[in-house]
N, C-alpha and C positions, 0 to 999 in steps of 0.2 A: 379625429378627436374622440375620446371615450365619453359616452353618456353615463350619468349616474343620478341616483336619488338618495339623499341622506336625510334621515329624520333625527333631529338633535333635540334632546330634552335639556332645558336650561331653566332652572328654578321652577316657576309655575307656567312657563311658556314652552311651546314646541315649535321649532323652526324646521321647515322642509326646504332643503337646498337642492335645486335641480341644475345639472349641467347637461345642456343639449347642444351638440355640435360646437363645443368650446365656449358657449355662452352660459354664464351662471346667473341664476335668479333665486330669490329666497322669499318664502311666504311664512308668516307667523300666525300661530293659532294659540288660543287659550285652553282648548279642550283636546286632550290626547287623541280621543277617538276621531275627531274631525281631521286632525293632522295626519293620523295613520291612514284614514280613508283616502284623503287627497294624495298622499304619498304613494299608496298602492295603485291608485288610478294612473298616476304619472309613470310609475315604474312599469305598469302593464303596457302603456302607450309606447314607452321607449324600449321595452324588451330587456329590462335590467331588474335586479333585485333591489329591495329597499335596504339600505345600510342604517343600522341604529347606532347612534353615538350619544354619549353623555358629556355635557359641558362640565368642566372642572368647577367644583364648589369649594369654598374655603373651609367649611366645617367638616369635610371628609365623609359626610353622610350620603353623598350622591346628590344629583340634581333634584331628585324628588324627595329627599329625606328618608328614603326607605332602603338604604344600602345600595343605591345605584340601579335598582331594577325598574324597568318600564312597566306600567300597569298593563294588564291584559285587556 
């Protein structure tokens, strides 16, 4: 099975989905920097890159209301 780390921006929340040896888990954060830091640590541990995704939003402005860009 393939391991992965996905950081998902959804409204004002950030979810980090980890798949490790076929088992999926998810952790939710309110602060992007905390989510990104945790995701980077998990990715380093698993030896995979972090994949960034945007959850669909009805208004077309992107999950963060800034054209779909993640904050740096």
